[in-house]
C-alpha positions as CSV (number, residue, x, y, z in Angstrom):
1,X,88.2,126.3,-18.4
2,X,90.8,123.7,-17.7
3,X,93.7,126.1,-18.0
4,X,91.9,128.5,-15.7
5,X,91.6,125.8,-13.0
6,X,95.3,124.9,-13.5
7,X,96.3,128.6,-13.1
8,X,94.1,129.0,-10.0
9,X,95.6,125.8,-8.5
10,X,99.1,127.0,-9.3
11,X,98.4,130.4,-7.9
12,X,96.9,128.9,-4.7
13,X,100.0,126.7,-4.3
14,X,102.3,129.8,-4.6
15,X,100.2,131.6,-2.1
16,X,100.3,128.7,0.3
17,X,104.1,128.5,0.0
18,X,104.4,132.3,0.5
19,X,102.1,132.0,3.6
20,X,104.3,129.2,5.0
21,X,107.4,131.4,4.6
22,X,105.8,134.3,6.3
23,X,104.5,132.2,9.1
24,X,106.3,132.7,12.4
25,X,105.3,129.5,14.2
26,X,104.6,126.0,13.2
27,X,102.9,123.0,14.9
28,X,104.8,119.7,14.8
29,X,102.2,118.2,12.5
30,X,102.6,121.0,10.0
31,X,106.3,120.5,9.8
32,X,105.9,116.7,9.6
33,X,103.5,117.1,6.7
34,X,105.6,119.7,4.9
35,X,108.8,117.6,5.1
36,X,107.1,114.2,4.7
37,X,108.4,112.8,8.0
38,X,106.8,111.6,11.2
39,X,106.2,113.7,14.3
40,X,108.2,111.1,16.1
41,X,111.3,111.9,14.0
42,X,110.9,115.6,14.9
43,X,110.6,114.8,18.6
44,X,113.8,112.6,18.2
45,X,115.7,115.5,16.7
46,X,114.6,117.7,19.6
47,X,115.7,115.0,22.1
48,X,119.1,114.9,20.4
49,X,119.5,118.7,20.8
50,X,119.1,119.7,17.2
51,X,115.8,121.4,17.6
52,X,114.4,123.4,20.5
53,X,110.7,124.3,20.0
54,X,108.9,126.6,22.3
55,X,105.8,125.5,24.3
56,X,102.3,126.9,24.4
57,X,100.3,127.3,27.7
58,X,98.8,123.9,26.9
59,X,102.4,122.5,26.6
60,X,102.2,122.0,22.8
61,X,105.3,122.3,20.8
62,X,105.6,125.4,18.6
63,X,108.5,125.6,16.1
64,X,110.0,128.9,14.9
65,X,111.2,129.7,11.4
66,X,114.7,129.0,12.7
67,X,113.6,125.5,13.8
68,X,112.1,125.0,10.3
69,X,115.3,126.0,8.6
70,X,117.3,123.7,10.9
71,X,115.0,120.8,10.2
72,X,115.5,121.4,6.5
73,X,119.3,121.2,7.1
74,X,119.0,118.1,9.2
75,X,117.0,116.3,6.5
76,X,119.4,117.4,3.8
77,X,122.3,116.1,5.9
78,X,120.5,112.8,6.3
79,X,119.8,112.6,2.6
80,X,123.5,113.0,2.0
81,X,124.2,110.1,4.4
82,X,125.5,112.0,7.4
83,X,124.7,110.7,10.9
84,X,123.1,113.0,13.4
85,X,126.3,113.6,15.3
86,X,128.0,114.8,12.1
87,X,125.0,117.0,11.3
88,X,125.1,118.4,14.8
89,X,128.8,119.3,14.4
90,X,128.0,121.0,11.1
91,X,125.0,123.0,12.2
92,X,125.7,123.1,15.9
93,X,123.5,122.5,18.9
94,X,120.3,124.5,18.8
95,X,121.4,126.6,21.7
96,X,124.9,127.2,20.5
97,X,125.4,128.3,16.9
98,X,128.9,127.7,15.6
99,X,130.8,130.5,14.0
100,X,130.3,130.6,10.2
101,X,133.9,129.8,9.4
102,X,133.9,126.8,11.8
103,X,130.6,125.6,10.3
104,X,132.0,125.8,6.8
105,X,135.2,124.0,7.7
106,X,133.3,121.2,9.4
107,X,130.9,120.9,6.5
108,X,133.8,120.8,4.0
109,X,135.5,118.1,6.1
110,X,132.5,115.9,6.3
111,X,131.6,116.6,2.6
112,X,135.1,115.6,1.5
113,X,134.9,112.4,3.6
114,X,131.4,111.6,2.1
115,X,132.7,112.2,-1.5
116,X,135.5,109.8,-0.8
117,X,133.1,107.2,0.5
118,X,130.9,107.7,-2.6
119,X,133.9,107.3,-4.9
120,X,134.8,104.0,-3.2
121,X,131.2,102.8,-3.5
122,X,131.1,103.7,-7.2
123,X,134.4,101.7,-7.8
124,X,132.9,98.7,-5.9
125,X,129.7,98.9,-7.9
126,X,131.6,99.1,-11.2
127,X,133.5,96.0,-10.2
128,X,130.3,94.2,-9.3
129,X,128.8,95.3,-12.6
130,X,131.8,94.0,-14.5
131,X,131.7,90.6,-12.7
132,X,127.9,90.3,-13.3
133,X,128.3,91.1,-17.0
134,X,131.0,88.4,-17.3
135,X,128.9,85.8,-15.6
136,X,125.9,86.8,-17.7
137,X,128.0,86.4,-20.9
138,X,129.2,82.9,-19.8
139,X,125.6,81.9,-18.9
140,X,124.3,83.1,-22.3
141,X,127.0,81.2,-24.1
142,X,126.3,78.0,-22.1
143,X,122.5,78.3,-22.7
144,X,123.2,78.8,-26.5
145,X,125.4,75.7,-26.4
146,X,122.7,73.6,-24.6
147,X,120.0,74.8,-27.0
148,X,122.2,73.8,-30.0
149,X,122.7,70.3,-28.6
150,X,118.9,69.9,-28.0
151,X,118.3,70.9,-31.6
152,X,120.8,68.4,-32.9
153,X,119.3,65.6,-30.7
154,X,115.8,66.3,-31.9
155,X,117.1,66.2,-35.5
156,X,118.8,62.8,-35.0
157,X,115.6,61.2,-33.5
158,X,113.6,61.9,-36.7
């Protein structure tokens, strides 16, 4: 019974995912929920020219599959530590897609720069780790020394 429920839940999840992929339009709240961000963030990306949703007769935003894909790229770029200006250069303004070669070159340029930054940070963190381990070792040695003195003092008082 339990396995049947798990299979049904898994099947429903796959169907939901497939439905989302087939869907042509998305409301801002749907995208926010799907990507785990706020609607305010999505509106900010729109304001910065990275997204350009359509509008309903009631003036509600409707996002296309293209917008959804771009949002995924924006969030991936942010996860990698790129600023929105860098992301914009890599994926282009919504209304002007860069040529694929240009997009690849810009992505490689920013990727190489980010890898260099990460390498520097790793070096800095390794230095900090080394320093902390050295301080820890000295503190442990000092603590051991103090504890030995206290043991000897207690022994002399008896």
